Backbone as CSV, one residue per row, in Angstrom:
resi,resn,N_x,N_y,N_z,CA_x,CA_y,CA_z,C_x,C_y,C_z
1,MET,-26.875,-11.522,-0.095,-25.962,-10.494,-0.544,-24.529,-10.957,-0.298
2,THR,-23.690,-10.636,-1.255,-22.278,-10.984,-1.173,-21.468,-9.693,-1.097
3,THR,-20.422,-9.703,-0.271,-19.536,-8.547,-0.153,-18.323,-8.765,-1.047
4,TYR,-18.002,-7.755,-1.831,-16.859,-7.789,-2.729,-15.877,-6.695,-2.343
5,ILE,-14.636,-6.854,-2.755,-13.615,-5.826,-2.565,-12.896,-5.626,-3.894
6,ALA,-12.581,-4.379,-4.194,-11.876,-4.050,-5.430,-10.675,-3.169,-5.098
7,GLN,-9.559,-3.464,-5.728,-8.396,-2.588,-5.652,-8.442,-1.709,-6.898
8,PHE,-8.235,-0.403,-6.715,-8.341,0.503,-7.852,-7.347,1.654,-7.748
9,ILE,-7.146,2.301,-8.877,-6.368,3.531,-8.970,-7.264,4.569,-9.631
10,ALA,-7.309,5.762,-9.043,-8.063,6.866,-9.625,-7.090,7.999,-9.939
11,LYS,-7.259,8.593,-11.113,-6.427,9.719,-11.533,-7.344,10.841,-12.004
12,HIS,-7.023,12.045,-11.560,-7.775,13.224,-11.976,-7.017,13.922,-13.097
13,ARG,-7.740,14.512,-13.993,-7.150,15.171,-15.153,-6.257,16.344,-14.756
14,ILE,-6.604,17.060,-13.690,-5.850,18.250,-13.297,-5.098,18.049,-11.977
15,VAL,-5.784,17.540,-10.973,-5.169,17.352,-9.657,-4.123,16.255,-9.767
16,GLN,-2.883,16.582,-9.458,-1.758,15.669,-9.699,-1.484,14.744,-8.517
17,VAL,-2.530,14.177,-7.957,-2.424,13.183,-6.890,-3.192,11.959,-7.356
18,GLN,-2.609,10.803,-7.148,-3.242,9.546,-7.560,-3.822,8.861,-6.329
19,GLN,-5.043,8.378,-6.429,-5.661,7.624,-5.350,-5.469,6.141,-5.641
20,ASN,-4.773,5.446,-4.762,-4.572,4.004,-4.870,-5.223,3.405,-3.640
21,SER,-6.361,2.744,-3.820,-7.167,2.370,-2.671,-7.964,1.094,-2.936
22,VAL,-8.785,0.740,-1.955,-9.710,-0.380,-2.102,-11.123,0.132,-1.870
23,PHE,-12.092,-0.603,-2.392,-13.492,-0.230,-2.299,-14.285,-1.504,-2.030
24,THR,-15.164,-1.482,-1.057,-16.018,-2.636,-0.787,-17.464,-2.276,-1.098
25,TRP,-18.224,-3.276,-1.540,-19.644,-3.079,-1.815,-20.352,-4.419,-1.716
26,ARG,-21.651,-4.356,-1.599,-22.476,-5.563,-1.515,-23.399,-5.621,-2.712
27,GLN,-23.558,-6.816,-3.246,-24.496,-7.013,-4.352,-24.954,-8.455,-4.324
28,GLU,-26.035,-8.697,-5.019,-26.469,-10.068,-5.203,-25.366,-10.797,-5.956
29,GLY,-25.209,-12.069,-5.716,-24.182,-12.843,-6.408,-24.284,-12.691,-7.918
30,GLY,-23.242,-13.061,-8.600,-23.251,-12.965,-10.053,-22.062,-12.190,-10.564
31,GLU,-22.114,-11.906,-11.842,-21.016,-11.199,-12.497,-20.951,-9.742,-12.026
32,ILE,-19.743,-9.224,-11.990,-19.532,-7.830,-11.645,-19.541,-7.018,-12.935
33,ASP,-20.408,-6.034,-12.997,-20.449,-5.123,-14.145,-19.414,-4.036,-13.887
34,GLU,-18.276,-4.101,-14.572,-17.167,-3.197,-14.279,-17.510,-1.739,-14.544
35,SER,-18.311,-1.451,-15.550,-18.665,-0.048,-15.813,-19.528,0.518,-14.679
36,LEU,-20.425,-0.283,-14.140,-21.220,0.166,-12.990,-20.337,0.322,-11.760
37,LEU,-19.374,-0.588,-11.591,-18.450,-0.506,-10.473,-17.602,0.760,-10.553
38,VAL,-17.085,1.073,-11.729,-16.279,2.282,-11.921,-17.102,3.521,-11.573
39,ASP,-18.344,3.589,-12.023,-19.212,4.726,-11.700,-19.447,4.832,-10.194
40,LYS,-19.642,3.699,-9.544,-19.865,3.658,-8.095,-18.615,4.129,-7.349
41,ILE,-17.434,3.685,-7.770,-16.183,4.112,-7.143,-15.989,5.618,-7.335
42,LYS,-16.245,6.122,-8.531,-16.119,7.565,-8.782,-17.016,8.359,-7.842
43,ARG,-18.264,7.937,-7.749,-19.281,8.669,-6.993,-19.059,8.572,-5.483
44,GLU,-18.712,7.369,-4.987,-18.678,7.136,-3.548,-17.284,7.206,-2.932
45,SER,-16.237,7.288,-3.743,-14.888,7.327,-3.189,-14.017,8.394,-3.854
46,ALA,-13.779,8.267,-5.146,-12.794,9.114,-5.819,-13.183,10.597,-5.806
47,LEU,-14.415,10.912,-6.079,-14.828,12.312,-6.095,-14.667,12.928,-4.706
48,LEU,-15.020,12.182,-3.670,-14.845,12.669,-2.297,-13.367,12.848,-1.964
49,PHE,-12.544,11.916,-2.399,-11.102,12.000,-2.187,-10.541,13.276,-2.819
50,TYR,-10.880,13.519,-4.069,-10.356,14.693,-4.758,-10.931,15.996,-4.212
51,GLN,-12.151,15.984,-3.705,-12.694,17.174,-3.051,-11.909,17.490,-1.779
52,LEU,-11.525,16.446,-1.058,-10.730,16.627,0.151,-9.351,17.187,-0.189
53,VAL,-8.717,16.638,-1.217,-7.380,17.081,-1.620,-7.407,18.503,-2.182
54,ALA,-8.356,18.786,-3.045,-8.389,20.070,-3.750,-9.043,21.184,-2.938
55,GLY,-9.897,20.836,-2.024,-10.625,21.836,-1.251,-12.008,22.081,-1.826
56,ARG,-12.897,22.533,-1.002,-14.299,22.718,-1.398,-14.495,23.825,-2.428
57,ASN,-13.585,24.783,-2.479,-13.750,25.918,-3.399,-13.296,25.600,-4.820
58,TYR,-12.735,24.424,-5.029,-12.265,24.036,-6.356,-13.310,23.123,-6.987
59,PRO,-13.971,23.547,-8.066,-15.021,22.725,-8.666,-14.444,21.482,-9.339
60,LEU,-14.993,20.337,-9.002,-14.550,19.065,-9.574,-15.707,18.402,-10.300
61,ASN,-15.359,17.688,-11.349,-16.348,16.969,-12.131,-15.902,15.514,-12.220
62,SER,-16.813,14.585,-11.988,-16.446,13.171,-12.021,-15.980,12.723,-13.400
63,SER,-16.343,13.459,-14.442,-15.894,13.085,-15.787,-14.398,13.341,-15.978
64,ASP,-13.780,14.102,-15.061,-12.342,14.353,-15.111,-11.539,13.268,-14.387
65,ILE,-12.221,12.293,-13.831,-11.572,11.220,-13.071,-11.612,9.933,-13.884
66,VAL,-10.458,9.281,-13.971,-10.370,7.976,-14.626,-10.061,6.939,-13.549
67,VAL,-10.901,5.917,-13.468,-10.722,4.851,-12.492,-10.328,3.581,-13.221
68,THR,-9.260,2.956,-12.735,-8.813,1.670,-13.267,-8.954,0.642,-12.150
69,VAL,-9.784,-0.374,-12.383,-9.946,-1.446,-11.407,-8.875,-2.486,-11.676
70,LEU,-8.042,-2.725,-10.668,-6.933,-3.660,-10.825,-7.328,-5.098,-10.507
71,LYS,-8.177,-5.253,-9.491,-8.502,-6.608,-9.030,-9.806,-6.563,-8.231
72,THR,-10.632,-7.583,-8.383,-11.834,-7.729,-7.571,-11.918,-9.144,-7.049
73,GLU,-12.484,-9.293,-5.869,-12.699,-10.635,-5.330,-13.772,-10.571,-4.237
74,ILE,-14.267,-11.730,-3.876,-15.238,-11.828,-2.789,-14.501,-11.594,-1.490
75,TYR,-15.100,-10.793,-0.611,-14.456,-10.413,0.636,-14.889,-11.329,1.753
C-alpha cells in the first residue's frame, strides 16, 4: 500500500465558507482515479467540515459540494 496526499479546495453551493485543506489516503500503487478521489474527499472530509460549520440542524447534501483537487503526490 502506498500513502498519497492531495491538496484540495471544497466549495458549498450555499454555505459561504471555502475549505482549503489536504487529504491523505492509502491505495495500491498505480494511477489515481480523480473522480473516486473527489467522492472520497466529499464523503470523508468536506461533508463533515460543512456539517461542523453549518451545524447539525442544517441539512447538507454532498451533491451541493464541489471539490477541486489541486495537487496529488506520494506522501
